[in-house]
N, C-alpha and C positions, 0 to 999 in steps of 0.2 A: 538714464533711469530705465528706459525701455529695454536696453541691452542687458542691464544687470538683472532685471526681472526675468527676461528670456533665458539667460544663463542659469539662474537659480532654478527655474522651471525645468530646464533640460537636465540639470544635475539631479533633481528630484526624480524625474522620470527614469533616468538610468539606474538609480538606486532601487526604485520599485521594480523595474524589469529584472534586475540582477537578483533581487530577493525572490521574485516569482519563479524564476528559472531554477533556483536552488531548492525550492520546495518540491519534494517528490510525491506525486499523486499516487495513490494506491489503486490504480485501475488494474484489474486482474483478468486474465483469460485462462480458462480451464481447458487444458489440452487433452486430446484423446489418447495421445501416446506419450509414454514416459520420456522418450528421447527428445521430444519437442519442448519440454518444459525446463525452465531455469531452476525451479524449486519443486521438490517432491514433498507432498503434504499428506498428513494423516489427520483425519477429523476425529477428535476424541469425544467420548461420551460424557466425560466429566471435566469441568472447568479446571480442577486442581491438577489434572494430568497434562494440561496444555502449556506450550511455550508462549503462545499468543492467543488472546481472546479477540475474536473477530466479530464485527457488526457489519452486516450487509446493508450498504446504502442504496437507496433507490435512484439517486442522482449522482452523476460523475462529480459534480461540483462539491458534494458533501464528503467525498473520499479524498482527503488530502493528508499529507504527512505520512510518516511511518509509525502509525499508532493504532493499527487494527481496524481502521475504517476502510472497508473495501467496496468497490463497485465492480461488478462482473460485467465485462464487455462482451459483445456479440462477435467481435472480430479481433483476431490476434494482433493486427496492426494498430489497434486502438489502445492496447494494454501496455503498461510499463513493466509488468511482471507476468510471466507465464508459469502456470502451476499445473501439477498433475496430482490427482488424489489417489494415494496408494491404498491398497486393501489391507496391508499389514503395517503396524507401527514401526517395525524394525527396518522397513524399506524407506522410511521418510526422513527428510532433512529437518522438517519442522512439523511440530504437532500443534494443531489449532483446535479451538472450541468456538462454535458459533453461538453467540449470545443474542437474546431477544432485545437487549437493552444497549443503546448507544454508549451509555455511561460506563458499561463494563469493559469496553474495548481497551486493549492495551497489552503491553509486553509483561509477561511473568518471568521470562528468562531472557534478559537483555543481551546475553552473549550470542544470540541467534539473530539479532537485529540486522546484521549485514546481509542476510539472505534475501531480505525484501527491499533492498536499496537498489 
């Protein structure tokens, strides 16, 4: 009985760990140089122009998944994705709009989702 409980407990833990490692946290570091970044980003003035609507989270634990919830890290080594903010829209790989509301966050152009994975 004890052994069966232990085995089912271990199996559950492995499933949870596997799920946790497959979730990609959107911790982002803003690079000073374009060559250091994985993704070049342009910040749009209007939501309708953006590929992704982003909400800046105060805590790293709130920024999970690839759904526009971002937490900006102080150190490059803490980030999952490095970005560079371009001055011109034509230089960017991804156009984003920063929203004041968490509920607005999400992809408007799903064909660009791979950039933030």
